[in-house]
N, CA, C and O atoms as a MOPAC input file, in Angstrom:
PM7 MOZYME 1SCF
protein

 N    -28.94400 1   -18.29000 1   -15.84400 1
 C    -28.10800 1   -17.52300 1   -17.49000 1
 C    -28.50500 1   -17.94100 1   -18.75300 1
 O    -28.72700 1   -17.18400 1   -19.69800 1
 N    -28.60400 1   -19.27400 1   -18.76200 1
 C    -28.85300 1   -20.53000 1   -19.52500 1
 C    -30.33000 1   -19.90400 1   -20.51900 1
 O    -30.51500 1   -20.09300 1   -21.72200 1
 N    -31.35600 1   -19.02400 1   -19.41400 1
 C    -32.60200 1   -19.01300 1   -20.12600 1
 C    -32.51500 1   -17.62000 1   -20.44500 1
 O    -33.25600 1   -17.05700 1   -21.25100 1
 N    -31.42800 1   -16.98100 1   -19.67900 1
 C    -31.13700 1   -15.19400 1   -20.05800 1
 C    -29.80200 1   -14.88400 1   -20.25400 1
 O    -29.06100 1   -14.25800 1   -19.49700 1
 N    -29.39800 1   -15.69200 1   -22.03100 1
 C    -27.74200 1   -15.41700 1   -22.09100 1
 C    -27.72700 1   -13.83600 1   -22.54200 1
 O    -26.54200 1   -13.52100 1   -22.65100 1
 N    -28.40900 1   -12.93700 1   -22.78800 1
 C    -28.59200 1   -11.64800 1   -23.13200 1
 C    -28.21300 1   -11.02900 1   -21.84400 1
 O    -28.09300 1    -9.80900 1   -21.95800 1
 N    -27.94400 1   -11.56700 1   -20.43300 1
 C    -28.07000 1   -10.51100 1   -19.22100 1
 C    -26.26300 1   -10.05500 1   -19.53600 1
 O    -25.66300 1    -9.01900 1   -19.24900 1
 N    -25.79700 1   -11.28400 1   -20.21300 1
 C    -24.29800 1   -10.05800 1   -19.78700 1
 C    -24.08900 1    -8.77200 1   -20.31900 1
 O    -23.30500 1    -7.92900 1   -19.88200 1
 N    -25.08700 1    -8.63900 1   -21.61000 1
 C    -24.86900 1    -7.29100 1   -22.23100 1
 C    -25.16700 1    -6.64600 1   -21.27000 1
 O    -24.45300 1    -5.64600 1   -21.33900 1
 N    -25.69000 1    -6.59100 1   -20.52800 1
 C    -26.12800 1    -5.86600 1   -19.39500 1
 C    -25.44300 1    -5.35600 1   -18.11000 1
 O    -25.78800 1    -4.39000 1   -17.43000 1
 N    -24.35700 1    -6.23000 1   -17.90100 1
 C    -23.79400 1    -6.72900 1   -16.89800 1
 C    -21.85600 1    -5.99300 1   -17.04000 1
 O    -21.04900 1    -6.61900 1   -17.72700 1
 N    -21.63100 1    -5.31500 1   -16.65600 1
 C    -20.10100 1    -4.73300 1   -16.75500 1
 C    -19.79600 1    -4.05600 1   -15.02300 1
 O    -20.63700 1    -3.84700 1   -14.14800 1
 N    -18.36900 1    -3.84900 1   -14.97700 1
 C    -18.27300 1    -2.87900 1   -14.19300 1
 C    -17.39700 1    -2.01200 1   -14.16400 1
 O    -16.25300 1    -2.09600 1   -14.61200 1
 N    -17.92400 1    -1.08600 1   -13.60300 1
 C    -16.87200 1     0.02600 1   -14.07200 1
 C    -16.48200 1     0.53400 1   -13.15700 1
 O    -17.17600 1     0.45100 1   -12.14400 1
 N    -14.93600 1     1.43900 1   -13.08900 1
 C    -14.78400 1     2.32800 1   -11.81200 1
 C    -14.04800 1     3.26800 1   -12.51600 1
 O    -13.78400 1     3.22700 1   -13.71800 1
 N    -13.60200 1     4.45700 1   -11.39000 1
 C    -12.93200 1     5.25700 1   -11.87800 1
 C    -12.07000 1     5.35900 1   -10.72600 1
 O    -12.08600 1     4.65300 1    -9.71800 1
 N    -11.22300 1     6.45000 1   -11.04200 1
 C    -10.05300 1     6.77800 1    -9.80200 1
 C     -9.90400 1     8.21000 1   -10.24100 1
 O     -9.89500 1     8.59700 1   -11.41000 1
 N     -9.74600 1     9.22600 1    -8.75100 1
 C     -9.16500 1    10.75900 1    -8.92500 1
 C     -7.83400 1    10.80500 1    -8.50900 1
 O     -7.96200 1    10.03600 1    -7.55700 1
 N     -6.62900 1    11.12200 1    -8.48900 1
 C     -5.24000 1    11.71000 1    -8.42700 1
 C     -5.61200 1    12.29800 1    -7.38300 1
 O     -6.59000 1    13.02500 1    -7.55900 1
 N     -4.96800 1    12.24100 1    -5.75500 1
 C     -5.10400 1    13.02400 1    -5.14800 1
 C     -3.55600 1    14.00600 1    -4.50900 1
 O     -3.37900 1    14.96500 1    -3.75800 1
 N     -2.77100 1    13.16800 1    -5.25400 1
 C     -1.39100 1    13.94600 1    -4.70000 1
 C     -0.75400 1    12.63300 1    -5.33100 1
 O     -1.41700 1    11.62300 1    -5.56600 1
 N      0.22600 1    12.72700 1    -5.51000 1
 C      1.69200 1    11.80200 1    -6.31400 1
 C      3.38600 1    12.08100 1    -5.65500 1
 O      3.62600 1    13.19600 1    -5.19300 1
 N      4.06400 1    11.42000 1    -5.65600 1
 C      5.40600 1    11.63800 1    -5.52700 1
 C      6.16200 1    11.32400 1    -6.46000 1
 O      5.99700 1    10.51100 1    -7.36900 1
 N      7.20100 1    12.14200 1    -6.16500 1
 C      8.41600 1    12.62300 1    -7.15600 1
 C      9.27200 1    13.25500 1    -6.74700 1
 O      9.27600 1    14.41300 1    -6.33000 1
 N     10.46800 1    12.13400 1    -6.89400 1
 C     11.80800 1    12.45200 1    -6.34200 1
 C     11.81500 1    12.19400 1    -5.13500 1
 O     12.65900 1    12.79900 1    -4.47500 1
 N     10.90500 1    11.22900 1    -4.41300 1
 C     11.07900 1    11.11900 1    -2.87600 1
 C      9.87900 1    12.31300 1    -2.27400 1
 O      9.28700 1    11.99500 1    -1.24200 1
 N      9.65300 1    13.21200 1    -2.70500 1
 C      8.74900 1    14.36800 1    -2.58700 1
 C      7.33300 1    13.60800 1    -2.52400 1
 O      7.13500 1    12.57300 1    -3.15900 1
 N      6.10800 1    14.37400 1    -1.48500 1
 C      5.00600 1    13.87500 1    -1.88600 1
 C      4.38100 1    15.02900 1    -2.68300 1
 O      5.17100 1    15.97300 1    -2.71000 1
 N      3.36700 1    15.25800 1    -3.27000 1
 C      3.02800 1    16.64600 1    -3.59700 1
 C      1.37100 1    16.39100 1    -3.46700 1
 O      1.20300 1    15.17600 1    -3.57400 1
 N      0.07300 1    17.08100 1    -3.27400 1
 C     -0.76700 1    17.02900 1    -2.74300 1
 C     -1.89100 1    18.25400 1    -3.80700 1
 O     -2.38000 1    19.34800 1    -3.52300 1
 N     -1.94000 1    17.43300 1    -5.01800 1
 C     -2.14300 1    18.47300 1    -6.10300 1
 C     -1.81700 1    17.59600 1    -7.52400 1
 O     -1.03000 1    16.65700 1    -7.40700 1
 N     -2.32200 1    17.83700 1    -8.68700 1
 C     -2.24000 1    16.56300 1    -9.76700 1
 C     -0.93800 1    16.90800 1   -10.55900 1
 O     -0.48800 1    18.04600 1   -10.69200 1
 N     -0.46200 1    15.89600 1   -11.00600 1
 C      0.78200 1    16.32500 1   -11.45100 1
 C      0.50400 1    17.47800 1   -12.45400 1
 O     -0.52600 1    18.14100 1   -12.57600 1
 N      2.19100 1    17.59300 1   -13.45100 1
 C      1.39100 1    18.63500 1   -14.12200 1
 C      1.33800 1    17.73500 1   -15.15700 1
 O      0.40100 1    17.91000 1   -15.93600 1
 N      2.33200 1    16.51300 1   -15.45900 1
 C      2.03900 1    16.07700 1   -16.42700 1
 C      1.42200 1    15.06100 1   -16.73300 1
 O      1.96000 1    14.57900 1   -15.73600 1
 N      0.42400 1    13.71000 1   -17.38400 1
 C     -0.61800 1    13.14400 1   -16.91900 1
 C      0.21200 1    11.65000 1   -17.31600 1
 O      1.11200 1    11.47400 1   -18.13700 1
 N     -0.59300 1    10.48500 1   -16.22600 1
 C      0.00600 1     9.29200 1   -16.56600 1
 C      0.26900 1     8.81400 1   -17.87000 1
 O     -0.63900 1     9.15800 1   -18.62600 1
 N      1.15700 1     8.15100 1   -18.43800 1
 C      0.84800 1     7.78400 1   -19.91500 1
 C     -0.11900 1     6.85400 1   -19.82900 1
 O     -0.34300 1     6.02900 1   -18.94300 1
 N     -0.86800 1     7.15400 1   -21.21900 1
 C     -2.39900 1     6.31200 1   -21.25800 1
 C     -1.87500 1     4.74800 1   -20.67100 1
 O     -2.21800 1     4.46200 1   -19.52400 1
 N     -1.18600 1     3.91300 1   -21.32500 1
 C     -1.64700 1     2.15000 1   -21.32800 1
 C     -0.37600 1     2.17100 1   -19.26200 1
 O      0.45700 1     1.28300 1   -19.07900 1
 N     -0.58700 1     3.17800 1   -18.29400 1
 C      0.49700 1     3.60100 1   -17.32000 1
 C      0.30200 1     2.05000 1   -16.30800 1
 O     -0.90700 1     1.99800 1   -16.08700 1
 N      0.59400 1     1.52300 1   -16.02000 1
 C      0.33700 1     0.12500 1   -14.86900 1
 C      0.03800 1     1.35500 1   -13.39000 1
 O      0.55400 1     2.36400 1   -12.90900 1
 N     -0.93600 1     0.58900 1   -13.19300 1
 C     -1.79300 1     1.26300 1   -12.21600 1
 C     -2.00900 1     0.00500 1   -10.58700 1
 O     -2.55700 1    -1.09500 1   -10.64400 1
 N     -1.35500 1     0.68200 1    -9.24200 1
 C     -0.84500 1    -0.68200 1    -8.21600 1
 C     -1.23800 1    -0.50100 1    -7.31600 1
 O     -2.31700 1     0.06700 1    -7.48800 1
 N     -0.91000 1    -0.71600 1    -5.70700 1
 C     -1.38600 1    -0.25400 1    -4.76600 1
 C     -0.48900 1     0.47900 1    -4.16900 1
 O      0.64200 1     0.13000 1    -4.50500 1
 N     -0.50100 1     1.12700 1    -3.61300 1
 C      0.24100 1     1.80300 1    -2.87800 1
 C      1.06700 1     1.44900 1    -1.47300 1
 O      0.63000 1     1.41600 1    -0.32300 1
 N      2.00600 1     1.27500 1    -1.81900 1
 C      2.83800 1     0.30100 1    -0.31000 1
 C      2.26900 1     1.00400 1     1.37200 1
 O      2.14000 1     2.20700 1     1.59600 1
 N      2.07900 1     0.20500 1     2.08300 1
 C      2.01200 1     0.81500 1     3.95800 1
 C      2.40000 1     2.52200 1     3.97000 1
 O      1.72400 1     3.54000 1     4.11900 1
 N      3.60200 1     2.29400 1     3.77100 1
 C      4.92100 1     2.90200 1     4.48100 1
 C      4.40900 1     4.39800 1     3.18200 1
 O      4.30000 1     5.54400 1     3.61800 1
 N      4.20700 1     4.14000 1     1.94200 1
 C      4.04300 1     5.27100 1     1.10400 1
 C      2.15600 1     5.61400 1     1.64600 1
 O      2.10900 1     6.84300 1     1.60100 1
 N      1.37400 1     5.33700 1     1.89000 1
 C      0.30900 1     5.48700 1     2.77500 1
 C      0.38900 1     5.81300 1     3.67500 1
 O     -0.37400 1     6.77900 1     3.70700 1
 N      0.96400 1     5.67100 1     4.89100 1
 C      1.40700 1     5.91500 1     6.26200 1
 C      2.02200 1     7.63100 1     6.08200 1
 O      1.64300 1     8.62000 1     6.70800 1
 N      3.07600 1     7.54000 1     5.01000 1
 C      3.96700 1     9.15300 1     4.13700 1
 C      2.47000 1     9.83100 1     4.05700 1
 O      1.94100 1    10.34600 1     5.04100 1
 N      1.84400 1     9.76300 1     2.73200 1
 C      0.68900 1    10.83600 1     2.64800 1
 C     -0.07200 1    10.83900 1     3.21600 1
 O     -0.72600 1    11.78700 1     2.78200 1
 N     -0.86900 1    10.21600 1     4.42400 1
 C     -1.32600 1    10.85600 1     5.07300 1
 C     -0.69200 1    11.32200 1     6.59600 1
 O     -1.09800 1    11.54300 1     7.73700 1
 N      0.19200 1    11.31800 1     6.05900 1
 C      1.09400 1    11.59400 1     8.12600 1
 C      0.95400 1    13.47400 1     7.93200 1
 O      1.17900 1    14.19600 1     8.90300 1
 N      0.58600 1    14.02400 1     6.64900 1
 C      0.67800 1    15.57200 1     6.94600 1
 C     -0.22700 1    15.97500 1     7.81400 1
 O     -1.28700 1    15.39400 1     8.04700 1
 N      0.15400 1    16.95700 1     8.30500 1
 C     -0.87800 1    17.28700 1    10.04800 1
 C     -2.16900 1    18.50400 1     8.99800 1
 O     -3.18300 1    18.96200 1     9.52400 1
 N     -1.85100 1    18.72900 1     7.83600 1
 C     -2.23000 1    20.02900 1     7.18300 1
 C     -3.78700 1    19.20200 1     6.31900 1
 O     -4.81100 1    19.80700 1     6.00000 1
 N     -3.52700 1    17.79500 1     6.12800 1
 C     -4.94000 1    17.18700 1     5.53200 1
 C     -5.21600 1    17.79700 1     4.19500 1
 O     -6.35700 1    18.10700 1     3.85300 1
 N     -3.95400 1    18.00200 1     3.29400 1
 C     -3.87700 1    19.16700 1     2.12400 1
 C     -4.82800 1    17.84900 1     1.19000 1
 O     -5.92400 1    18.29900 1     0.85500 1
 N     -4.74600 1    17.29300 1     1.01900 1
 C     -5.30100 1    16.16900 1     0.01100 1
 C     -7.07700 1    17.03800 1    -0.16000 1
 O     -7.71000 1    17.44000 1    -1.13700 1
 N     -7.39900 1    17.01600 1     1.57800 1
 C     -9.16500 1    17.41900 1     1.36000 1
 C     -9.55700 1    18.27000 1     0.19400 1
 O    -10.58400 1    18.25200 1    -0.48500 1
 N     -8.37200 1    19.10200 1     0.12200 1
 C     -9.17200 1    21.05900 1    -0.26700 1
 C     -8.71700 1    19.98100 1    -1.73600 1
 O     -9.17500 1    20.91400 1    -2.39400 1
 N     -8.24400 1    18.89000 1    -2.86000 1
 C     -8.57300 1    17.86200 1    -3.83500 1
 C     -9.82800 1    17.74600 1    -4.01300 1
 O    -10.66700 1    18.14900 1    -4.81900 1
 N     -9.77800 1    16.96100 1    -2.87700 1
 C    -11.37000 1    16.17400 1    -3.28700 1
 C    -12.51400 1    16.78900 1    -3.25000 1
 O    -13.40900 1    16.62800 1    -4.07900 1
 N    -12.55900 1    17.60100 1    -2.19900 1
 C    -13.62500 1    18.89300 1    -2.76200 1
 C    -13.29200 1    19.74400 1    -3.86900 1
 O    -14.22600 1    20.53100 1    -4.02000 1
 N    -12.70400 1    19.87300 1    -4.41400 1
 C    -12.44100 1    20.50400 1    -5.79600 1
 C    -12.92800 1    19.49300 1    -6.69900 1
 O    -13.03700 1    20.14600 1    -7.73700 1
 N    -13.28600 1    18.33300 1    -6.96800 1
 C    -13.52000 1    17.44600 1    -7.28400 1
 C    -14.92900 1    16.49900 1    -7.15700 1
 O    -15.37400 1    15.50100 1    -7.72400 1
 N    -15.43600 1    17.57800 1    -5.87900 1
 C    -16.67600 1    16.76500 1    -5.65700 1
 C    -17.57000 1    16.58800 1    -6.57800 1
 O    -18.52300 1    15.86200 1    -6.29800 1
 N    -17.49200 1    17.21000 1    -7.92000 1
 C    -19.17300 1    17.30700 1    -8.88600 1
 C    -18.68500 1    15.76200 1    -9.54600 1
 O    -19.41300 1    15.24300 1   -10.39300 1
 N    -17.35800 1    15.04200 1    -9.08100 1
 C    -16.49700 1    14.09600 1    -9.84800 1
 C    -17.37800 1    12.64300 1    -9.05900 1
 O    -17.90500 1    11.66800 1    -9.59500 1
 N    -17.22100 1    13.09900 1    -7.29800 1
 C    -17.39100 1    11.82400 1    -6.31900 1
 C    -18.49100 1    11.87300 1    -6.38900 1
 O    -19.03600 1    12.94800 1    -6.63800 1
 N    -19.27300 1    10.62300 1    -6.17600 1
 C    -20.51500 1    10.12900 1    -5.73000 1
 C    -20.76000 1    10.39100 1    -4.30800 1
 O    -21.81300 1    10.89300 1    -3.91400 1
 N    -19.79700 1    10.05600 1    -3.54000 1
 C    -20.78200 1    10.26200 1    -1.83700 1
 C    -19.37400 1    10.74800 1    -1.37700 1
 O    -18.53600 1     9.87500 1    -1.15100 1
 N    -19.06500 1    11.93400 1    -1.23200 1
 C    -17.85400 1    12.59900 1    -0.44800 1
 C    -17.70700 1    12.01400 1     1.17000 1
 O    -16.71700 1    11.53800 1     1.72800 1
 N    -18.78500 1    12.19300 1     1.57200 1
 C    -18.42800 1    12.08900 1     2.80700 1
 C    -18.51500 1    10.27600 1     3.52800 1
 O    -18.52800 1     9.95300 1     4.71600 1
 N    -18.55300 1     9.53300 1     2.50800 1
 C    -18.45700 1     7.99300 1     2.60400 1
 C    -17.12100 1     7.97400 1     2.23400 1
 O    -16.32700 1     7.56700 1     3.08200 1
 N    -16.59500 1     8.41100 1     0.88500 1
 C    -14.68500 1     8.76300 1     0.97700 1
 C    -14.31800 1     8.53700 1     2.32700 1
 O    -14.01200 1     7.60300 1     3.06800 1
 N    -14.57300 1    10.57300 1     2.36300 1
 C    -14.25500 1    10.57100 1     3.71300 1
 C    -13.92900 1     9.69600 1     5.11000 1
 O    -12.90800 1     9.36400 1     5.71300 1
 N    -15.21900 1     9.53200 1     5.26500 1
 C    -15.62900 1     8.39000 1     6.18500 1
 C    -13.93500 1     6.78200 1     6.10300 1
 O    -13.06800 1     6.37200 1     6.87500 1
 N    -14.40700 1     6.47900 1     4.65300 1
 C    -13.30400 1     5.02400 1     4.23900 1
 C    -11.80000 1     5.52000 1     4.74500 1
 O    -10.99100 1     4.83400 1     5.36800 1
 N    -11.61800 1     7.14700 1     4.22900 1
 C    -10.15900 1     7.43900 1     4.42500 1
 C     -9.50400 1     7.33600 1     5.76200 1
 O     -8.29400 1     7.17200 1     5.91900 1
 N    -10.48400 1     7.45600 1     6.81700 1
 C    -10.39800 1     7.99600 1     8.31500 1
 C    -10.05600 1     6.36100 1     8.63400 1
 O     -8.94600 1     5.92900 1     8.94200 1
 N    -11.10700 1     5.69300 1     8.50600 1
 C    -11.21400 1     4.03900 1     8.79000 1
 C     -9.34700 1     3.42700 1     8.20300 1
 O     -8.60100 1     2.77000 1     8.92900 1
 N     -9.18500 1     3.64700 1     7.51900 1
 C     -7.79800 1     3.60600 1     6.57300 1
 C     -6.90200 1     3.95500 1     7.21900 1
 O     -6.14800 1     3.06200 1     7.60500 1
 N     -6.63500 1     5.17400 1     7.56000 1
 C     -5.60300 1     6.00100 1     8.42100 1
 C     -5.65200 1     4.86100 1    10.00500 1
 O     -4.66100 1     4.43800 1    10.60100 1
 N     -6.91900 1     4.63400 1    10.30800 1
 C     -6.62800 1     3.57400 1    11.31500 1
 C     -6.14200 1     2.25600 1    11.74100 1
 O     -5.52800 1     1.73100 1    12.67000 1
 N     -6.66800 1     1.98600 1    10.69800 1
 C     -6.31600 1     1.09200 1     9.87600 1
 C     -4.89300 1     0.25600 1     9.65900 1
 O     -4.68200 1    -0.95600 1     9.69800 1
 N     -3.83200 1     1.59000 1     9.36900 1
 C     -2.70700 1     1.51600 1     9.52300 1
 C     -2.15300 1     2.31300 1    10.00900 1
 O     -1.42200 1     3.04700 1     9.34300 1
 N     -2.33800 1     2.49900 1    11.69600 1
 C     -2.43700 1     3.13400 1    12.21800 1
 C     -1.62100 1     4.46000 1    12.08200 1
 O     -0.62200 1     4.93500 1    12.62300 1
 N     -2.44800 1     4.81500 1    11.17300 1
 C     -1.67300 1     6.20600 1    10.42200 1
 C     -2.14700 1     7.57000 1    12.13200 1
 O     -1.52400 1     8.28500 1    12.91700 1
 N     -3.80500 1     7.12200 1    11.80200 1
 C     -4.49500 1     7.85100 1    13.23500 1
 C     -4.59100 1     6.99800 1    14.32000 1
 O     -5.40400 1     6.07400 1    14.33500 1
 N     -3.66900 1     7.27700 1    15.42000 1
 C     -3.73600 1     6.15000 1    16.87900 1
 C     -3.44300 1     7.13400 1    17.92100 1
 O     -3.47300 1     8.36300 1    17.86900 1
 N     -3.26200 1     6.63700 1    18.51900 1
 C     -4.26600 1     7.70700 1    20.06100 1
 C     -2.83900 1     8.37300 1    20.59100 1
 O     -3.04500 1     8.90500 1    21.68300 1
 N     -1.55000 1     8.50400 1    20.19500 1
 C     -0.52200 1     9.71200 1    20.43000 1
 C     -1.30500 1    10.71300 1    19.26600 1
 O     -1.92300 1    11.63200 1    19.80400 1
 N     -1.35900 1    10.69900 1    18.25300 1
 C     -1.60500 1    11.92900 1    17.53400 1
 C     -3.16800 1    12.41800 1    17.30700 1
 O     -3.47000 1    13.52100 1    16.85200 1
 N     -3.83400 1    11.69000 1    17.59400 1
 C     -5.53900 1    11.07800 1    17.63100 1
 C     -6.04600 1    12.55400 1    17.38000 1
 O     -6.18900 1    12.93000 1    16.21700 1
 N     -6.32600 1    13.42000 1    18.45800 1
 C     -6.78900 1    14.58900 1    19.10100 1
 C     -5.81400 1    15.89700 1    18.38600 1
 O     -6.00700 1    17.01800 1    18.85600 1
 N     -4.83600 1    15.75500 1    17.32300 1
 C     -4.18300 1    16.27300 1    16.67300 1
 C     -4.89700 1    16.36700 1    15.39100 1
 O     -5.53300 1    17.17200 1    14.71000 1
 N     -4.43100 1    15.00700 1    15.39400 1
 C     -4.81300 1    14.82900 1    13.36200 1
 C     -6.90600 1    15.40100 1    13.05000 1
 O     -7.71600 1    15.92000 1    12.28100 1
 N     -6.64800 1    14.65300 1    14.56500 1
 C     -8.79800 1    14.60100 1    14.02100 1
 C     -9.08800 1    15.99900 1    14.24700 1
 O     -9.87700 1    16.18500 1    13.32000 1
 N     -9.01500 1    16.85800 1    14.70800 1
 C     -9.13400 1    18.45200 1    14.80000 1
 C     -8.52800 1    19.55500 1    13.32600 1
 O     -9.07100 1    20.45000 1    12.67800 1
 N     -7.19500 1    18.91900 1    13.28500 1
 C     -7.08200 1    19.39700 1    11.73300 1
 C     -8.06900 1    18.95200 1    10.96900 1
 O     -8.65700 1    19.81900 1    10.32200 1
 N     -8.44200 1    17.80200 1    10.84800 1
 C     -9.31800 1    17.33300 1     9.90700 1
 C    -10.63000 1    17.76600 1     9.38900 1
 O    -11.07500 1    18.05700 1     8.27900 1
 N    -11.36700 1    17.66700 1    11.32400 1
 C    -12.42800 1    18.24600 1    11.34100 1
 C    -12.23700 1    20.27800 1    10.76300 1
 O    -12.88100 1    21.06300 1    10.06600 1
 N    -11.38000 1    20.30000 1    11.32200 1
 C    -11.57600 1    22.03600 1    10.94900 1
 C    -10.92700 1    22.00000 1     9.42100 1
 O    -10.31300 1    23.06300 1     9.33600 1
 N    -10.82300 1    21.49300 1     8.55400 1
 C    -10.71600 1    22.36900 1     7.41600 1
 C    -11.50900 1    21.28300 1     6.47700 1
 O    -11.20600 1    21.13300 1     5.29300 1
 N    -12.18700 1    20.80000 1     6.89400 1
 C    -13.74900 1    20.20300 1     6.60800 1
 C    -14.96800 1    21.05900 1     7.15000 1
 O    -16.01500 1    21.30600 1     6.55200 1
 N    -14.71700 1    21.31900 1     7.98900 1
 C    -16.19600 1    22.70600 1     8.43700 1
 C    -15.27400 1    23.83900 1     7.22100 1
 O    -16.16600 1    24.48200 1     6.66800 1
 N    -14.36100 1    24.13200 1     6.84100 1
 C    -14.30100 1    25.44800 1     6.05400 1
 C    -14.78000 1    25.03800 1     4.93300 1
 O    -15.61800 1    25.71400 1     4.33700 1
 N    -14.29900 1    23.78300 1     4.42400 1
 C    -14.77200 1    23.81200 1     3.03200 1
 C    -16.02700 1    23.22300 1     3.05100 1
 O    -16.32400 1    22.86700 1     1.91000 1
 N    -16.87200 1    22.97700 1     3.84900 1
 C    -18.14700 1    23.05200 1     3.84400 1
 C    -19.11700 1    24.25600 1     4.19400 1
 O    -20.34000 1    24.39000 1     4.22600 1
 N    -18.16200 1    24.96800 1     4.41000 1
 C    -18.78600 1    26.52100 1     4.53300 1
 C    -19.11600 1    26.87800 1     6.04200 1
 O    -19.73200 1    27.80500 1     6.56600 1
 N    -18.45700 1    25.77000 1     6.52200 1
 C    -18.92900 1    25.88500 1     8.19100 1
 C    -20.22000 1    25.60900 1     8.43300 1
 O    -20.70500 1    25.99000 1     9.49800 1
 N    -21.07600 1    24.84000 1     7.41100 1
 C    -22.25700 1    24.35900 1     7.52300 1
 C    -22.69100 1    23.70700 1     8.92000 1
 O    -22.33700 1    22.52800 1     8.95000 1
 N    -23.24000 1    24.04700 1     9.89200 1
 C    -23.29400 1    23.37700 1    11.56400 1
 C    -24.19100 1    22.22800 1    11.59700 1
 O    -24.09600 1    21.62800 1    12.66700 1
 N    -25.31900 1    21.54900 1    10.50300 1
 C    -26.09800 1    20.42300 1    10.19800 1
 C    -25.45100 1    19.67300 1     9.41500 1
 O    -26.09300 1    18.69400 1     9.03500 1
 N    -24.03300 1    19.80000 1     8.88900 1
 C    -23.61700 1    18.92700 1     8.11200 1
 C    -22.09200 1    18.28700 1     8.44400 1
 O    -21.57800 1    17.20300 1     8.16500 1
 N    -21.62500 1    19.44900 1     9.15700 1
 C    -20.67100 1    19.62200 1    10.01300 1
 C    -21.04100 1    17.87500 1    11.24100 1
 O    -20.67900 1    16.69900 1    11.19400 1
 N    -21.85800 1    18.65300 1    12.10200 1
 C    -22.46500 1    17.59500 1    12.82500 1
 C    -23.05100 1    16.22200 1    12.34500 1
 O    -22.94700 1    15.16000 1    12.95800 1
 N    -23.77200 1    16.44800 1    10.98100 1
 C    -24.70500 1    14.77400 1    11.19900 1
 C    -22.82100 1    13.63800 1    10.63600 1
 O    -22.70500 1    12.42100 1    10.78500 1
 N    -21.47700 1    14.78700 1     9.92300 1
 C    -20.70500 1    13.92800 1     9.68200 1
 C    -19.61100 1    13.50500 1    11.12100 1
 O    -18.98800 1    12.46100 1    11.31800 1
 N    -19.67400 1    14.51400 1    11.80000 1
 C    -18.69800 1    14.50900 1    13.15100 1
 C    -19.69000 1    13.04100 1    13.90000 1
 O    -19.04300 1    12.09700 1    14.35300 1
 N    -20.93600 1    13.01700 1    13.94100 1
 C    -21.37100 1    12.04800 1    14.39700 1
 C    -21.70800 1    10.24700 1    13.91700 1
 O    -22.22700 1     9.23400 1    14.38500 1
 N    -21.00300 1    10.73500 1    12.67200 1
 C    -20.67400 1     9.23700 1    11.64400 1
 C    -18.78100 1     8.97500 1    12.87600 1
 O    -18.39100 1     8.05500 1    13.59500 1
 N    -18.27300 1    10.13700 1    12.54600 1
 C    -16.60200 1    10.16400 1    12.62400 1
 C    -16.25900 1     9.70600 1    14.18900 1
 O    -15.14000 1     9.49300 1    14.65500 1
 N    -17.07200 1     9.64800 1    14.61600 1
 C    -17.25600 1     9.69100 1    16.36200 1
 C    -16.76200 1     8.03900 1    16.80900 1
 O    -15.78600 1     7.70500 1    17.48000 1
 N    -17.82100 1     7.17600 1    16.16900 1
 C    -17.50100 1     6.28400 1    16.32100 1
 C    -16.65600 1     5.71100 1    15.83200 1
 O    -16.10900 1     4.96500 1    16.64500 1
 N    -16.15000 1     5.66500 1    14.65200 1
 C    -15.09000 1     4.79200 1    14.12600 1
 C    -13.17000 1     5.31000 1    15.42300 1
 O    -12.28000 1     4.64000 1    15.94800 1
 N    -13.45100 1     6.55100 1    15.34400 1
 C    -11.96200 1     6.53400 1    16.14800 1
 C    -12.32600 1     6.71000 1    17.96900 1
 O    -11.37400 1     6.71100 1    18.75000 1
 N    -13.01900 1     6.77700 1    18.22100 1
 C    -13.46500 1     6.14500 1    19.96000 1
 C    -12.72200 1     4.87100 1    20.41900 1
 O    -12.28500 1     4.75900 1    21.56500 1
 N    -12.62200 1     4.10500 1    19.65900 1
 C    -11.68100 1     3.30700 1    20.49600 1
 C    -10.28800 1     3.16200 1    20.28600 1
 O     -9.54800 1     2.24200 1    20.63600 1
 N    -10.02200 1     4.26800 1    19.62400 1
 C     -8.28300 1     4.14700 1    19.68000 1
 C     -7.47100 1     5.27100 1    20.47700 1
 O     -6.24300 1     5.21900 1    20.53900 1

């Protein structure tokens, strides 16, 4: 770094976020809010309880919004795999509900990709090891 002090001009960290739902007066909505957040609003991690509640819906409604914003998401399949891993980690996806939740997830995913068999098969090959042990 001493030899190249200009390197700091090129190093930067960027991040982006996408709203896939919000909670208002105790009810979860799987859509964009009707009002944007205030420009200097503080953002923090959702509590594990809020996350469990958000993903407990058996309808996978958040997938519709993610696919609608897929042009803004660098790698949608990786994000979906991370969501599945996170659900397993928080015990939202467990032995009791695995079959029902994964079937609904895959059904919704299949419809949103236009029943593209090859894409679905490749995705399922990556999902299976993630949920096989639970």
